[in-house]
N, C-alpha and C positions, 0 to 999 in steps of 0.2 A: 544857666537855665536848669541843667542837670542838678546842680547844688541845691537850687530852690526847690525843685521837686523832691529831692532827697530829704530836705528839712521838712517839707510839708508832710511826706509819708512818715517820717519819724515821729512828728509831733502826733499825727493821727493815731498811729499804733501806739506810741508810749502813752498818750493820754487815755487810751481806752483799755490799756492792758489788764487793769483790774476791774473794769466797768463794763461798758457796753460790748467791748470786744468778745466777752464770753457769750454773747447772744449771737455774734456773727458766724456765718457758715465757715467752718474750718478751712474749707477749700479756698474761699476767698482770702482768708488771712494768709494762707500759704502763697498765694499769688502775690499779695501785697509785700510780704516778706522777701520774696525772690526779686521782685521789681526794686525794692530798696537796696538789696545787695548790689544788683547790676548797676544802678545809677550811682551808688557810692564809688564803685570801681571806676566807672567811666569819667568821674570828676577827679580821678587821680588820687583817690584816698583809699587805695587797697589795703594799706596798713591800718586804716581805721574802720574797716568793714564791720558792720554790727553783727558779728557771728552769733552771739547769744540770741539776738532778735530772730535770725533766720532758723537757728536750731529750734527756738521755742515754737515758731509757727509751723515748721516742718513736722515736728513731733506731733503737734496738735492735729494736724491734717491726718497723718498716718494713724494716730491713735483713734481718730474719728472713723476712719475707714475700717480698721481692724475690729473695733467695737461692733460696728454695724454688721460685719460678717459673723462675729462671734455670737451675737444676739440671734441672727438668722440660723445659724448652726444649732444653737442651744433649743431654739423653738422646734426644729426638726427632730432633734435628739429626744426632746420631751415627748413628742408625738409618737416616736418610735417605742420609747419605754412604756408609754401607756398602752400602745397596741400589743406589746409583748406581754405586759401583765395581763391584759384582757384575754389574750390568746392562751397564755398559760392557764388562766382560771378556767377557760372553757375546756382545755384539754384535761385538767384534772378532775373536772366534773362529768367527763363523758362516761356513760355506762349504758348497758342494755340488759333488760330482764326478759328471761325466757322460761318456758315450762319445760321441765326435765324430771323424769322421763315423761313421754306422752305415748298415746296409742300408735303413733307412727314410728316409735323407736325401734332400733334393733335390739332384741333380747335374746340372750342365750342363758338358759337355766334348765333345770330338771323338768320343768313344765313350760316356762316362757310366760305367756299371758294367761294368768290363772283366771281372771275374770275381768270385767271392764274397768276396774279400779286397782288392780294388783298384778304385779309381775314377780316371777321368782321360779323355782326356789334356788337360791344360790349358795354353793358351797365347794365347787371344783375348778381349780385352775386347769387341770388336765382336759376338761371338756371345753374350756374356753368361755366359762361364765362371764357374762358382760351385759352392760346396758350402754348403747351409744345413740346419738342423735345428731343430725346435721341441721344447720340453719343457713338461710341464703339472704344476702343483701341485709346484714345487721347493721352496716354502717359504722361499726366499731373496729378501730384499727389498733394494732399493737397491744392486745389485751395483756394485763399484768396482775390482775387479782380477781377473785371470785368469792362469792358468798352463796353457798349451796344449801338449800333446805332439803332434807330427805325425810321421809316418814316410814319407819320400820313397822309394817303391819304384823308380821309374824316372826317369832324368834324361837326356834326349836333346838338351838344349840346345846349340846351336853356340857356340863360344867367344865371349865377350863378351855373350851373351844371358842374360836372366833372366826369371822370372815374378814380377811384383809384385802384392801383394794388400792389400786393405782387410780388417781384422778387425772384425766387427760383433757387438755384444751387444744383444739386443732391437731389432735394426735401426738401432743407433746406431754409428757409426764410432768405435772406441776406440784404433785404432793401425794400424800397417802390418807386413807381413811380405814378405820377398823371398827368392827362391831362385835362385842363379845357376848358370852351367855349371861353375864351379869348386868348388860346393859338394857335388858328387857325390850320393850317396844315403845314407839312414839316418835315425836318430831325431834329432829336433831338438825345442827347446822355445821357445815365445813366452811371455815374462812381460811383462805390460802392467798399469799402474795408470792409472786415469782417474777423472774426476769421477763421483760416484754417480749412477746411472740410476734415477730414481724408478719404483718399481713392483717387481713380482715378476720375477725372472729367468726368461726363457721362451724365448729362442733364441740360437743361434750361427750365425755364417755367415763364410765366406771368399770374397771377390769379387775376381776378377782385374781389374786396372785398367790394363794395358798390352797392347800387341799385339806378339807375337813374329812377325817376318816368316814368311811361309809357307815351310816347308822347313827352318826353323832350330830345330825341335825343341820339346819339351814335357816336362812332368813329370806324374807320377801319384802318388797317395797311398794308403796302406793304411787300411783300415777299422778301426774300434774301438779307437782310441788314446784317451787320457783327458785331459779338460779339467777343471780345478778353478777354479770361479768363487767369489770371496769378497766379503764385505760388511764394510765399515769403518764403517757408519753404524747407528744404533739402529733395530731393527725396530719396526712399529707396536705390538706387544705391550709392548716395552720403554718406548716413549714414553708409552703409557697408564699403566703401572705408575708410572713417575716422576711423572706428572701427579697421579695419585690420592695419592702420598706428599706432594707439595708442598701439595695441597689440605688434607690432613690437618694439616700443620704450621701452615697459615694458620689453621684452625679452632681449633687449640690455642692459638695466639698470641692470638686474639680473647678466648678464655676467661680 
């Protein structure tokens, strides 16, 4: 009886190897192959066990299982990559524009607020000449570049003189700006890139760092010009989202 069953299974499997067997579930084929080997052994034909058949269907089963896992993993990885790209794009696009300086700025100069649209006159590091302004709840984290428009309304500097400044973001010196006697007046732009400053963007400042000799002139600035501060690093929310995604992938892999 065992021999008959063995022959029946052999014929069924051999006859379908290149045909309908490809449409069968790999798990069923694995079971058939295993039963075939067992029945062959029971019939006293261990030396004739169809090892290639068993190996064939066993490999088919495991390949089927692993391919399924791989497809599932690849789908999750593709979703994570798409999320990372989207998050990176959002992070690179983050920026905030503010008015600087404004009527609420802190101003140190020979006069300070000259009139409702003008502050100055600036020429002395020893006096502590500066313009600074704070901002709350900007929502921009880890600032790493700025584009600052400034409008010089008056320039009374003697030939060869200049007013040199430090540019500060969140009280961190991120670059320099200088205006000389030959620069005249008018709108100018300061573009600076710098290492990301950890935390939320909260202040801007221009601080004079040289001394123009007494009587050799000064400059003044117009109020309400625009500065755009940008962020090239992921924000805390982006980092949290990516962390959750990676944790999900790890959980899926363990399963």
